[in-house]
Structure formats: C-alpha cells, structure tokens
C-alpha positions in Angstrom: 12.4 14.6 -12.3 12.2 12.3 -15.3 8.8 11.0 -16.4 8.3 7.3 -15.9 6.8 5.1 -18.6 3.7 3.4 -17.3 3.1 -0.3 -17.7 2.1 -1.4 -21.2 0.6 -4.8 -20.5 0.4 -7.4 -23.2 -3.2 -8.4 -22.9 -3.0 -11.3 -25.2 -0.1 -12.8 -23.1 -2.3 -12.5 -20.0 -5.6 -13.6 -21.6 -8.5 -14.1 -19.3 -10.9 -17.1 -19.4 -13.8 -15.3 -17.7 -15.7 -12.0 -17.9 -15.4 -9.9 -14.7 -18.7 -8.2 -15.5 -20.6 -11.5 -15.4 -18.9 -13.3 -12.4 -19.2 -12.5 -8.7 -16.5 -12.6 -6.1 -18.1 -15.6 -4.5 -17.9 -17.6 -7.7 -14.2 -16.7 -8.5 -12.1 -16.5 -5.3 -8.7 -17.1 -6.8 -6.8 -16.3 -10.0 -5.3 -13.4 -11.9 -6.7 -9.9 -11.5 -8.6 -9.0 -14.7 -6.4 -7.3 -17.3 -8.0 -3.9 -17.2 -7.8 -3.6 -13.4 -4.3 -5.1 -13.3 -3.0 -2.4 -15.6 -4.7 0.3 -13.5 -3.2 -1.0 -10.3 0.3 -1.4 -11.7 0.2 2.1 -13.2 -0.9 3.5 -9.8 1.9 1.6 -8.1 4.4 3.0 -10.6 3.2 6.5 -10.1 3.4 6.4 -6.3 6.4 4.2 -5.5 9.4 6.3 -4.7 11.7 3.7 -6.2 9.7 3.6 -9.4 9.7 7.4 -9.6 13.5 7.4 -9.5 14.9 4.1 -10.7 15.2 2.8 -14.2 12.5 0.5 -15.5 13.7 -2.8 -17.1 11.1 -4.7 -19.1 10.6 -8.3 -17.8 8.7 -11.1 -19.4 10.0 -13.8 -17.1 11.0 -14.2 -13.5 14.7 -13.6 -14.4 16.1 -10.9 -16.7 19.7 -10.4 -17.9 20.4 -6.9 -19.1 23.4 -4.7 -19.8 24.0 -1.4 -18.0 26.3 1.5 -18.8 29.2 1.3 -16.4 31.8 3.7 -17.9 31.8 6.2 -20.7 34.5 6.7 -23.4 37.5 8.7 -22.3 38.8 11.9 -23.8 42.5 12.8 -24.0 44.5 16.0 -24.6 47.1 15.5 -27.3 50.0 17.5 -28.5 50.2 18.9 -32.0 50.6 16.2 -34.6 49.8 13.4 -32.2 47.2 10.7 -32.8 44.1 11.2 -30.6 43.6 8.3 -28.2 40.2 6.8 -27.8 38.5 4.4 -25.4 35.3 2.4 -25.8 32.3 2.8 -23.5 32.1 0.0 -20.9 28.9 -2.1 -20.5 28.4 -4.7 -17.9 25.8 -7.5 -17.6 23.5 -7.9 -14.6 20.8 -10.5 -13.7 17.6 -9.3 -12.0 15.3 -11.8 -10.3 11.7 -11.0 -9.5 10.5 -11.8 -6.0 6.9 -12.1 -4.8 5.4 -9.3 -2.7 2.2 -10.2 -0.9 -0.4 -8.0 0.8 -3.5 -8.9 2.7 -6.5 -6.5 2.9 -9.5 -7.4 5.1 -12.9 -6.2 3.7 -16.6 -6.6 4.5 -18.2 -10.0 3.6 -20.7 -8.0 1.5 -18.1 -7.8 -1.2 -18.6 -11.6 -1.9 -21.8 -10.6 -3.8 -20.1 -7.9 -6.0 -19.3 -8.5 -9.6 -15.6 -8.9 -10.0 -15.4 -5.8 -12.1 -17.1 -3.7 -9.3 -15.0 -5.4 -6.6 -11.7 -4.5 -8.3 -12.9 -1.0 -9.1 -13.3 -0.5 -5.3 -10.2 -2.3 -4.3 -7.8 -0.9 -6.9 -6.5 2.1 -4.8 -6.2 -0.1 -1.7 -4.2 -2.8 -3.5 -2.0 -0.2 -5.2 -1.2 1.6 -1.9 -0.4 -1.6 -0.1 2.0 -2.7 -2.8 3.9 0.5 -3.3 4.3 1.0 0.4 5.5 -2.6 0.9 7.9 -2.4 -2.1 9.5 0.9 -1.0 9.9 -0.3 2.6 11.5 -3.5 1.4 13.8 -2.2 -1.3 14.7 1.1 0.3 14.7 0.5 4.0 15.3 -3.3 4.1 12.0 -4.0 5.9 10.7 -7.5 5.3 13.0 -7.5 2.3 12.8 -10.5 -0.1 15.4 -9.0 -2.5 19.2 -9.7 -2.2 19.8 -5.9 -1.8 18.2 -2.7 -0.5 19.3 0.9 -0.6 20.0 0.8 3.1 22.3 -2.2 2.7 24.1 -0.6 -0.3 25.0 2.6 1.6 26.4 0.6 4.5 28.3 -1.7 2.2 29.8 1.3 0.4 30.6 3.0 3.7 28.8 6.1 2.4 27.0 6.9 5.7 27.5 10.3 7.3 26.5 10.6 11.0 25.2 14.0 12.0 22.4 16.6 11.4 21.1 17.8 8.1 23.5 20.7 7.7 24.9 22.5 4.7 28.3 20.9 5.3 27.0 17.4 5.8 24.9 17.5 2.6 27.9 18.6 0.6 30.0 15.9 2.4 27.4 13.3 1.3 27.7 14.5 -2.4 31.5 14.5 -2.1 31.4 10.9 -0.8 29.7 9.8 -4.0 32.0 12.0 -6.1 35.1 10.3 -4.7 33.9 7.2 -6.6 33.0 9.2 -9.8 29.3 9.2 -9.1 27.1 12.3 -9.1 23.7 12.2 -7.3 20.6 13.0 -9.4 18.0 12.9 -6.6 17.4 12.7 -2.8 15.0 10.7 -0.7 13.8 12.5 2.4 10.8 12.8 4.7 8.5 15.8 5.1 9.5 15.9 8.7 13.0 16.9 7.7 11.9 20.2 6.0 12.3 22.4 9.0 15.9 21.2 9.6 16.6 21.4 5.9 15.4 25.0 5.7 18.0 26.0 8.2 20.9 24.3 6.3 22.9 27.3 5.1 26.3 28.8 4.9 27.4 32.5 5.1 29.7 33.8 2.4 30.6 37.4 3.2 27.3 39.1 3.8 25.3 36.6 1.8 23.5 33.6 3.3 23.3 30.6 0.9 20.6 28.0 1.5 21.0 24.5 0.1 17.2 23.6 0.3 14.6 25.3 -1.8 11.2 24.9 -0.3 9.3 26.2 -3.3 10.6 23.5 -5.6 11.5 20.8 -3.0 15.0 20.5 -4.2 18.4 20.1 -2.4 21.4 21.7 -4.2 19.2 21.9 -7.3 18.3 18.2 -7.3 14.8 16.8 -6.8 13.6 15.4 -3.5 11.0 12.7 -3.1 9.5 12.3 0.4 9.0 8.9 1.9 6.8 8.8 5.0 8.4 5.6 6.3 11.8 7.2 6.5 12.9 8.2 9.9 13.3 11.9 10.8 16.8 13.1 10.3 17.6 10.5 7.6 18.4 11.6 4.0 19.5 9.4 1.0 21.2 10.6 -2.1 22.2 8.7 -5.2 22.6 8.3 -8.9 19.4 6.3 -9.5 20.6 5.3 -13.0 22.2 2.4 -11.1 19.0 1.2 -9.6 16.6 -1.0 -11.6 13.2 -2.6 -11.2 10.8 -4.7 -13.4 7.3 -6.2 -13.2 7.0 -9.6 -15.2 3.5 -10.9 -14.4 -0.1 -10.0 -13.7 -1.1 -9.7 -10.1 -2.7 -12.8 -8.5 -5.4 -12.8 -5.9 -7.1 -15.2 -3.5 -10.0 -14.5 -1.2 -10.3 -16.3 2.2 -13.5 -16.4 4.3 -12.5 -18.2 7.5 -8.8 -17.7 8.2 -7.3 -16.0 11.2 -4.9 -13.2 10.2 -1.9 -13.5 12.5 -0.2 -10.5 10.7 -3.1 -8.2 11.2 -4.5 -7.2 14.6 -7.5 -5.4 16.0 -7.2 -2.3 18.2 -7.0 -4.5 21.3 -4.0 -6.4 19.8 -5.9 -9.6 19.1 -5.6 -11.3 15.7 -8.2 -10.5 13.1 -10.6 -13.4 12.8 -12.5 -13.2 9.5 -15.3 -15.6 10.4 -16.1 -14.0 13.8 -15.9 -10.5 12.5 -17.9 -11.0 9.3 -14.9 -10.2 7.1 -13.2 -11.7 4.1 -9.5 -11.3 3.2 -8.1 -10.4 -0.2 -4.6 -11.6 -0.6 -2.8 -10.2 -3.6 0.7 -11.1 -4.8 2.8 -9.2 -7.3 6.2 -10.3 -8.8 8.7 -7.4 -8.8 12.3 -7.3 -9.7 14.7 -5.0 -8.0 18.5 -4.5 -8.3 21.2 -2.0 -7.4 24.3 -2.5 -9.6 26.6 0.0 -7.9 26.5 0.3 -4.1 29.0 3.2 -4.3 26.4 5.3 -6.3 24.4 5.9 -3.1 24.9 7.4 0.3 23.0 8.6 3.4 23.0 11.0 6.3 21.6 9.7 9.6 21.5 11.2 13.0 24.5 10.6 15.2 23.9 8.0 18.0 22.5 9.6 21.2 25.0 9.1 24.0 23.7 6.8 26.8 23.2 8.1 30.3 
C-alpha cells in the first residue's frame, strides 16, 4: 500500500497569538488548536483514516480547490510497415473540491479547565483524532451523516456496480470484472475483520489444486491490499481504483469549550441526554474542514449480502 504524505502545516500562515504553555483552558475557551497539537492531530487522522490511507491527497489552502486529474492515457497503435505511427494525447479533466466542516463533541471532566492548554491538548490529541477519522470515514465511505456531495456508497449505487451475494471466489472476480468493463482496475479493497472467516473459504478448485483468493498472512485479496473498517457491515466488501478519490485539509482545527450545555447528541447509559452542569463535565467541540471528492463513480464497486427473504 502506498505511503501517505503527512500534513506539512504552514505555521506562519496559522500564526498563534497566545502561548499554550502559559494559558489555562479556563482562560481560553475558544479558538484554533495550537499549531504543534494541530499538526499532531491531523497527522494521526491521516494515518488512521481508511480514506486517507487509500485516496490521493490534494493540497488545499482555501475552502475550494480546482485541480486536474488524469482521466485517460495516451493510446498506442499497431502500424503496418512504412506507415506513420498514430499518437494520442493524455486526457486531463478539471475537478472542483469543496471542503466541508466536520464537528465532534467530546465530554471531559471539569478538572481540565485548570490545565494549561498545552497539557490539555496533549491529553486530548488521541481522542480528537479518533473522533475525526471515524466520523470522516463514516460520512465519506458509508454516507452516514454525510456533509459531502458524494460518498463511496452513493458512487457504487450510481455506477450500478453492486453485486448481491456472499463473499465467494466468483463474486469477488465478478466485482473486479464489473470495474474492468469500464476500463478501471482496482488497487485496494475495504472490508471488515468480521469478513475474514468467509473470505478464507473463498476458493476455486482447478484439477486437484485449490486456489484461495484471500491471503490471511498479508491481508490481501487477489494480491491487492485490504484495509479493515469496523463500521462496515459484515458481508460487505468495497473495491476500487482509489486514484479517483481525493481529499484535502485546508485549515487548522477550531475548538470551543462549553460548561453548561445539555448535549442532545450524547446520552448516558440510561438514555438521558448528557447535562454538563449537573454531571460536572465540560464539552470540547472541535471542527475540522475537510475536502472529499470522487471523480469517477465507475471506478468503484461493492459486494453486499443478498436480501433475506421475508417470512
């Protein structure tokens, strides 16, 4: 799997006006996350997001980015003796990617109000990063609370590249063939660890030989890398050419700390909303601008379980 370039933040562009080592959380409840911790959080998001492991990073310095992508390569032609060789130019198309805000809310103990900002974000860095990469993947891949105009799930449906049935040898080859019919070749799969038992039985017999399509030791299908997404339903498997999926991160992460709000989106074990004041908590709300775009729906496909007959 290709290595991903981690975020190289322009610290002068995102210059701070206060020192996180000298300011407490109580004194600064709103603003941009300090540069050092912003970079660490963004890098952790990029290392763990399944999209960011597979898709192409497009640098963004504003909310909207126009860029060109490679749509079609130069053609090659057989020629007869003495004939002039025909040539064609590679085809590039322009796309516009618009960043959308992703917001996460993390309730924490009121004790954190007395922490220095540097200590607070050192503690909160992994929590913020995990919340962001899970939310981004759920939105852009599975179309869950999705602010983007597209998702991987919507693309495979729009392209009619959905195969209904179990994760068999034949169905996996059929999925690859569906992409191949539109001149796309998958370079990775998105699965779930719960699929591994079924995948290990995906095989065909040729003569006296049994050929398995899944390699447990390398976590590959048909020689291609697999990334596992916990949120993906058992029995579902995506494939695609992820050179046609793009993302970008234009700004620093913003934060705001609330002491007295009732969190309607978060509940206690008994189902009641979390009340920060009553429960001696504060809430950290972090927002991150992220761009996401799929430029070719036909480059992606999916296997999903067949509908269970009613009755």
